[in-house]
C-alpha positions as CSV (number, residue, x, y, z in Angstrom):
1,X,47.6,51.2,17.7
2,X,47.9,48.0,15.8
3,X,45.1,45.6,15.0
4,X,44.8,42.3,13.2
5,X,43.5,42.3,9.7
6,X,40.1,40.7,10.2
7,X,40.0,37.9,7.7
8,X,40.9,37.8,4.1
9,X,41.3,40.8,1.8
10,X,42.1,39.2,-1.5
11,X,40.0,36.3,-2.9
12,X,38.5,35.2,-6.2
13,X,35.0,35.2,-7.6
14,X,34.6,32.8,-10.5
15,X,31.7,32.9,-12.9
16,X,30.7,30.9,-15.9
17,X,33.5,32.1,-18.1
18,X,36.0,29.9,-16.1
19,X,34.3,26.9,-17.7
20,X,36.4,27.2,-20.8
21,X,39.8,27.1,-19.1
22,X,40.6,23.6,-20.4
23,X,42.2,23.3,-23.8
24,X,42.4,20.0,-25.6
25,X,44.8,17.4,-26.9
26,X,42.8,14.3,-25.9
27,X,39.2,13.4,-25.9
28,X,36.6,11.1,-24.5
29,X,33.9,10.5,-27.2
30,X,30.4,9.2,-26.8
31,X,28.0,8.8,-29.6
32,X,25.4,6.7,-31.4
33,X,26.1,5.7,-35.1
34,X,23.5,6.5,-37.7
35,X,21.1,3.7,-38.3
36,X,22.3,1.7,-35.3
37,X,20.4,0.7,-32.3
38,X,19.9,3.7,-30.1
39,X,22.5,3.8,-27.3
40,X,25.9,5.2,-26.3
41,X,29.3,3.9,-27.0
42,X,32.2,5.4,-25.0
43,X,35.8,5.5,-26.4
44,X,39.0,7.4,-25.9
45,X,41.3,8.8,-28.6
46,X,44.3,11.1,-28.4
47,X,46.6,13.3,-30.4
48,X,50.3,14.1,-30.3
49,X,51.0,15.9,-27.0
50,X,53.3,18.2,-28.9
51,X,50.3,19.6,-30.8
52,X,49.5,23.1,-29.9
53,X,46.1,24.0,-28.4
54,X,45.5,26.2,-31.6
55,X,44.6,22.9,-33.4
56,X,41.5,22.4,-31.2
57,X,38.9,23.7,-33.7
58,X,40.3,21.4,-36.5
59,X,40.2,18.5,-34.1
60,X,36.6,19.1,-33.3
61,X,35.7,19.4,-37.0
62,X,37.2,16.0,-37.7
63,X,35.1,14.5,-34.8
64,X,31.9,16.0,-36.2
65,X,32.6,14.2,-39.5
66,X,33.0,10.8,-37.9
67,X,29.5,9.6,-38.9
68,X,27.7,9.8,-35.7
69,X,24.2,11.3,-35.6
70,X,24.8,12.2,-31.9
71,X,28.3,13.0,-30.7
72,X,29.8,14.6,-27.7
73,X,33.5,15.1,-27.0
74,X,35.1,15.7,-23.6
75,X,38.4,17.4,-24.4
76,X,41.3,16.9,-21.9
77,X,44.8,18.3,-21.5
78,X,47.6,15.9,-20.8
79,X,48.3,15.5,-17.1
80,X,51.5,17.5,-17.3
81,X,49.5,20.6,-18.4
82,X,46.9,20.7,-15.7
83,X,46.9,21.6,-12.1
84,X,46.8,18.5,-9.7
85,X,45.4,16.4,-12.6
86,X,42.0,18.0,-12.3
87,X,41.6,19.5,-15.8
88,X,42.4,23.2,-15.1
89,X,45.0,24.7,-17.3
90,X,48.2,25.0,-15.2
91,X,49.3,28.4,-16.5
92,X,45.9,29.9,-15.7
93,X,45.8,28.4,-12.3
94,X,49.3,29.6,-11.6
95,X,48.0,33.2,-12.2
96,X,45.5,32.5,-9.5
97,X,48.1,31.0,-7.1
98,X,50.3,34.1,-7.6
99,X,47.4,36.1,-6.0
100,X,47.4,33.8,-3.0
101,X,43.6,33.7,-2.8
102,X,42.2,33.0,0.6
103,X,38.8,32.0,-0.7
104,X,37.0,31.0,-3.9
105,X,33.4,32.1,-4.4
106,X,31.5,29.9,-7.0
107,X,29.8,29.3,-9.3
108,X,29.1,33.0,-9.7
109,X,26.3,35.5,-9.2
110,X,23.8,35.9,-12.0
111,X,24.9,32.5,-13.4
112,X,23.4,31.0,-10.3
113,X,20.0,32.6,-10.8
114,X,19.5,32.6,-14.5
115,X,17.2,35.0,-16.3
116,X,14.6,32.3,-15.8
117,X,14.6,29.5,-13.2
118,X,14.5,26.8,-15.8
119,X,18.0,27.9,-16.8
120,X,19.4,28.3,-13.3
121,X,22.5,26.4,-12.1
122,X,21.5,23.1,-10.5
123,X,24.3,21.6,-8.6
124,X,23.0,18.0,-8.7
125,X,23.1,18.1,-12.5
126,X,26.8,19.1,-12.5
127,X,28.2,16.1,-10.7
128,X,28.8,12.5,-11.8
129,X,30.3,11.4,-15.2
130,X,30.6,14.2,-17.7
131,X,28.7,12.4,-20.4
132,X,25.7,12.0,-18.0
133,X,25.5,15.7,-17.1
134,X,22.6,17.2,-19.1
135,X,24.1,20.7,-19.2
136,X,22.0,23.8,-19.4
137,X,21.6,27.1,-21.2
138,X,23.2,30.0,-19.3
139,X,20.6,32.5,-20.4
140,X,22.1,35.5,-18.6
141,X,25.4,35.2,-20.6
142,X,23.8,33.6,-23.6
143,X,25.7,30.3,-24.1
144,X,25.3,26.6,-23.6
145,X,27.4,25.0,-20.9
146,X,27.9,21.2,-20.6
147,X,28.6,21.7,-16.9
148,X,31.8,19.9,-17.1
149,X,33.0,22.5,-14.6
150,X,30.5,21.6,-11.9
151,X,30.0,21.8,-8.1
152,X,32.5,19.0,-7.5
153,X,35.2,20.6,-9.7
154,X,34.8,24.0,-8.0
155,X,35.3,22.3,-4.6
156,X,38.4,20.5,-6.0
157,X,39.7,23.8,-7.4
158,X,39.4,25.6,-4.0
159,X,41.2,22.6,-2.4
160,X,44.0,22.8,-5.0
161,X,44.4,26.5,-4.4
162,X,44.4,26.1,-0.6
163,X,41.4,28.5,-0.5
164,X,38.2,28.4,1.5
165,X,35.2,27.4,-0.7
166,X,32.2,29.8,-0.7
167,X,29.2,28.2,-2.3
168,X,26.5,30.4,-3.7
169,X,23.3,28.5,-4.3
170,X,20.0,29.3,-5.9
171,X,17.2,30.4,-3.5
172,X,14.3,29.8,-5.8
173,X,14.5,33.2,-7.6
174,X,15.7,34.2,-11.0
175,X,15.9,37.6,-12.7
176,X,12.3,37.2,-14.0
177,X,10.5,34.6,-11.9
178,X,10.4,33.0,-8.5
179,X,9.0,30.1,-6.6
180,X,6.1,30.8,-4.2
181,X,7.2,30.6,-0.6
182,X,4.7,27.7,-0.1
183,X,6.7,25.7,-2.7
184,X,10.1,26.6,-1.4
185,X,10.8,23.5,0.7
186,X,12.4,21.4,-2.2
187,X,14.9,24.3,-2.8
188,X,15.8,24.3,0.9
189,X,16.3,20.6,0.9
190,X,18.4,20.9,-2.2
191,X,20.7,23.4,-0.5
192,X,21.1,21.0,2.6
193,X,21.9,18.1,0.2
194,X,24.6,20.2,-1.4
195,X,26.2,21.0,1.9
196,X,26.0,17.2,2.7
197,X,27.7,16.4,-0.6
198,X,30.7,18.6,0.4
199,X,30.8,17.9,4.2
200,X,29.0,14.6,4.8
201,X,30.9,11.5,5.7
202,X,31.3,8.8,3.1
203,X,28.4,6.8,4.6
204,X,25.9,9.7,4.2
205,X,23.6,9.8,1.2
206,X,25.3,12.6,-0.7
207,X,28.7,12.2,0.9
208,X,28.8,8.6,-0.4
209,X,28.3,10.0,-4.0
210,X,31.3,12.4,-3.5
211,X,33.3,9.4,-2.2
212,X,32.4,7.4,-5.2
213,X,33.7,10.2,-7.4
214,X,37.1,9.8,-5.8
215,X,37.1,12.2,-2.8
216,X,36.4,10.3,0.4
217,X,37.6,13.1,2.6
218,X,35.1,15.9,3.3
219,X,35.6,19.3,1.8
220,X,35.9,22.1,4.4
221,X,32.9,24.1,3.3
222,X,32.4,26.8,6.0
223,X,30.7,29.5,4.0
224,X,27.5,29.5,2.0
225,X,25.7,32.5,0.3
226,X,21.9,32.3,0.0
227,X,21.1,33.5,-3.5
228,X,22.4,36.5,-5.3
229,X,20.8,39.9,-4.9
230,X,17.4,38.2,-4.0
231,X,15.2,37.2,-1.1
232,X,13.6,34.0,0.2
233,X,16.2,34.1,2.9
234,X,14.9,33.1,6.2
235,X,13.7,29.6,5.4
236,X,17.2,28.7,4.1
237,X,18.9,30.4,7.1
238,X,16.9,28.6,9.7
239,X,17.3,25.2,8.1
240,X,21.1,25.6,7.6
241,X,21.7,27.0,11.1
242,X,19.8,24.1,12.6
243,X,21.7,21.4,10.6
244,X,25.1,23.1,10.4
245,X,25.4,25.6,13.3
246,X,29.1,26.3,12.5
247,X,28.6,27.4,8.9
248,X,28.9,31.1,8.2
249,X,25.8,32.3,6.3
250,X,26.1,35.2,3.9
251,X,23.0,37.3,3.3
252,X,22.6,38.8,-0.2
253,X,21.1,41.9,1.1
254,X,23.2,45.1,1.4
255,X,23.6,46.1,5.0
256,X,26.0,49.0,4.5
257,X,23.3,51.8,4.6
258,X,20.9,50.4,7.3
259,X,20.8,47.4,9.6
260,X,19.6,44.1,8.1
261,X,16.1,43.0,9.0
262,X,17.3,39.4,9.4
263,X,20.2,37.5,11.0
264,X,23.4,36.8,9.1
265,X,27.1,36.2,9.7
266,X,28.1,38.4,6.7
267,X,26.3,40.5,4.2
268,X,27.2,40.6,0.5
269,X,28.0,43.9,-1.2
270,X,28.5,44.4,-4.9
271,X,30.3,47.6,-6.0
272,X,30.4,48.4,-9.8
273,X,30.7,52.0,-11.0
274,X,33.0,54.6,-12.6
275,X,36.6,55.3,-11.4
276,X,35.7,58.4,-9.4
277,X,33.0,56.7,-7.4
278,X,35.1,53.6,-6.7
279,X,38.0,55.8,-5.6
280,X,35.7,57.7,-3.2
281,X,34.4,54.4,-1.8
282,X,37.7,54.1,0.0
283,X,36.2,56.1,2.9
284,X,32.9,54.3,2.9
285,X,33.5,52.0,5.9
286,X,35.7,54.6,7.8
287,X,32.4,56.4,8.5
288,X,30.8,53.3,9.9
289,X,30.0,53.6,13.6
290,X,32.0,51.4,16.0
291,X,29.8,52.2,18.9
292,X,26.6,50.6,20.0
293,X,25.7,47.0,20.7
294,X,27.3,44.2,18.7
295,X,24.5,41.8,19.6
296,X,20.8,42.1,19.0
297,X,17.7,40.0,19.4
298,X,15.9,38.6,16.4
299,X,12.8,36.4,16.8
300,X,14.0,35.3,20.3
301,X,17.5,34.6,19.0
302,X,20.6,36.6,20.0
303,X,22.5,37.4,16.8
304,X,25.7,39.3,16.1
305,X,26.0,42.2,13.7
306,X,27.3,40.9,10.4
307,X,30.6,41.8,8.8
308,X,31.0,42.7,5.2
309,X,31.8,40.5,2.2
310,X,32.5,42.6,-0.9
311,X,32.0,39.7,-3.2
312,X,32.1,41.7,-6.4
313,X,33.9,45.0,-7.1
314,X,35.3,46.6,-10.3
315,X,35.4,49.8,-12.3
316,X,33.2,48.8,-15.2
317,X,32.2,52.0,-16.9
318,X,33.5,51.7,-20.5
319,X,35.0,55.2,-20.6
320,X,37.1,54.4,-17.5
321,X,37.7,50.7,-17.8
322,X,37.4,49.5,-21.4
323,X,38.8,46.0,-21.5
324,X,41.1,46.9,-18.6
325,X,42.9,50.1,-17.8
326,X,45.4,51.6,-15.5
327,X,42.9,54.2,-14.3
328,X,40.4,51.5,-13.3
329,X,43.1,49.6,-11.4
330,X,44.2,52.7,-9.5
331,X,40.7,53.5,-8.3
332,X,40.3,49.8,-7.3
333,X,43.6,50.0,-5.4
334,X,42.3,53.0,-3.4
335,X,39.1,51.1,-2.7
336,X,41.1,48.1,-1.4
337,X,43.2,50.3,0.7
338,X,40.0,51.6,2.3
339,X,38.9,48.0,2.9
340,X,42.3,47.1,4.3
341,X,42.1,50.0,6.8
342,X,38.6,48.9,7.9
343,X,39.3,45.2,8.2
344,X,37.5,45.1,11.6
345,X,34.3,45.5,9.6
346,X,35.2,44.1,6.1
347,X,36.0,40.4,6.3
348,X,36.5,39.5,2.6
349,X,36.7,41.1,-0.8
350,X,37.0,39.7,-4.3
351,X,37.3,41.3,-7.8
352,X,34.8,40.1,-10.4
353,X,34.7,38.7,-12.9
354,X,37.8,36.6,-12.7
355,X,38.2,35.0,-16.2
356,X,37.0,35.9,-19.7
357,X,37.6,34.0,-23.0
358,X,38.9,36.5,-25.5
359,X,37.0,34.9,-28.2
360,X,33.7,35.2,-26.4
361,X,33.5,38.3,-24.3
362,X,30.2,38.8,-22.5
363,X,31.5,41.3,-19.8
364,X,34.3,43.8,-19.6
365,X,36.7,44.3,-17.9
366,X,37.9,41.1,-16.3
367,X,41.0,40.2,-14.3
368,X,42.4,37.4,-16.5
369,X,42.0,37.2,-20.3
370,X,42.7,33.9,-22.1
371,X,42.2,32.0,-25.3
372,X,43.0,28.4,-26.1
373,X,46.7,28.9,-25.9
374,X,47.6,32.3,-24.3
375,X,46.6,34.4,-21.3
376,X,47.4,37.7,-19.7
377,X,46.4,39.8,-16.6
378,X,44.8,43.1,-17.0
379,X,46.0,46.1,-14.8
380,X,43.3,45.1,-12.3
381,X,44.9,41.7,-11.9
382,X,48.4,43.1,-11.4
383,X,47.1,45.7,-8.9
384,X,45.9,42.8,-6.7
385,X,49.4,41.4,-6.4
386,X,50.2,44.4,-4.1
387,X,47.6,43.1,-1.6
388,X,48.4,39.4,-1.5
389,X,50.3,39.8,1.8
390,X,47.4,41.7,3.4
391,X,45.6,38.6,4.7
392,X,46.6,38.0,8.3
393,X,49.0,41.0,8.5
394,X,48.9,43.8,11.0
395,X,47.7,47.2,9.9
396,X,49.0,50.5,11.3
397,X,47.3,53.9,11.4
398,X,48.3,56.3,8.6
399,X,47.9,60.1,8.7
400,X,48.2,62.1,5.5
401,X,49.4,65.6,6.1
402,X,48.7,67.1,2.7
403,X,46.3,69.6,1.1
404,X,45.7,66.8,-1.4
405,X,44.8,64.2,1.2
406,X,41.3,63.7,-0.1
407,X,42.8,62.7,-3.4
408,X,45.2,60.2,-1.8
409,X,44.8,56.7,-0.4
410,X,47.4,55.2,1.8
411,X,47.9,52.3,4.2
412,X,50.7,50.6,6.1
413,X,50.9,46.9,7.2
414,X,53.5,44.7,8.8
415,X,53.8,41.3,7.2
416,X,56.1,38.4,7.6
417,X,57.9,36.3,5.0
418,X,59.5,33.2,6.6
419,X,61.7,34.7,9.3
420,X,61.8,38.3,7.9
421,X,59.3,41.0,8.8
422,X,58.5,44.0,6.6
423,X,56.7,47.3,6.9
424,X,54.7,47.8,3.6
425,X,53.4,51.2,2.7
426,X,51.1,51.7,-0.2
427,X,50.0,55.0,-1.8
428,X,47.6,55.5,-4.7
429,X,53.1,50.0,-10.3
430,X,56.2,51.1,-9.1
431,X,58.3,48.7,-7.0
432,X,61.9,49.7,-6.4
433,X,64.5,50.1,-3.8
434,X,64.7,53.2,-1.6
435,X,68.1,54.6,-1.1
436,X,68.8,55.9,2.4
437,X,65.6,54.5,4.0
438,X,65.2,56.0,7.4
439,X,62.6,57.1,9.9
440,X,62.0,60.2,7.8
441,X,62.0,60.0,4.0
442,X,60.9,61.9,1.0
443,X,59.3,59.8,-1.7
444,X,58.2,61.2,-5.1
445,X,54.6,60.1,-5.9
446,X,54.0,60.0,-9.6
447,X,50.5,61.1,-10.6
448,X,48.2,58.3,-11.6
449,X,50.3,55.6,-9.9
450,X,50.3,53.0,-7.2
451,X,53.5,53.3,-5.2
452,X,54.3,50.4,-2.9
453,X,57.5,49.7,-1.0
454,X,58.6,47.2,1.7
455,X,61.0,48.2,4.5
456,X,62.8,45.4,6.2
457,X,62.4,45.7,10.0
458,X,65.3,45.1,12.5
459,X,63.8,42.5,14.9
460,X,66.8,42.5,17.2
461,X,66.2,44.2,20.6
């Protein structure tokens, strides 16, 4: 009994914190001098490339003493320090590349909604020249963003990573207010325009703007998520399905406990809790029925039952996780093993949040911690490296014959690296050679550990 892993297991969810991943040794400055005619003057200045990023604050202080009554500085790294020349710090992006993400969900969850709609993420205000972007106050996480990391940059990042872009857009609802259904049409049109910006040809209204920004080729946007934990769904679904029938539409309603009352290709599930609960979630989808119809009728349409997108998961209780802990990562590993074994139902999963600036923490824990010149991965980051070969692999049934089986999580996959094929077994970081590997082996499982080993397979007949 071998089946294909249905889609991607490891991806990345980025939130607003990723906006600070650029350091600075060069700057584009725009300002209006005191007493002068109102207007903007744009110039470029630079520093010695050998300067460390730790000088950034001093550099900003000097700029603010330059005599301008209005000043803005766009800080850029030298081209040798950024990924593909697109402004993302190379060492941070390489940490992402090492996870081999299959998708990138952006720009986040609550960041999309805002506490109030006036502070929600508006994609149209995040494209075009940096100095012309108005920016907005991210009132959920309590900081101002200049939106230098906007919709266009997220699409570029997904392209640079070789990952599928998943765009989450605002559906007319924030944490505290919402647009009346009768006034929702402009939001629906805005979502369609956003898809056209990514997918439209260079002659289309919004595709031409993308082309003018330097990307004449279309971005392969195949997934969109309608809002984040909110409603106002059907108007968006119907409009997108009519205009782009191939796009996979993700519902923000949890369909794990009961069937959705609306059509969707996937439904979005968020899982945050303590380590015990996350560990026990490993069996959540094992209990899901595989019998019954896979198609149903909704408002005269034949729709399929949606698969699962676990777009946010983490152990986040302070006692268990802190700023990142081994205990949290082990519970998450067991949860991922459960998703891996139920990949006929679970299509995608991503840890969240992805990045946090160590000097401005608004959420803990996170996968990658950075400041202006350093970075490190928490245990939850390193745990995910054990699952980077899971996407597209073959999964095998595993039987645990132990009185402690309820306290164990295990999986087995076959994956291929170039011409070699391996059998990988994971039990809930130890990675070492196994002397005398054979059909029957004894392996010591250390308490509170994730044990993973690859056995090279003999492919000769």
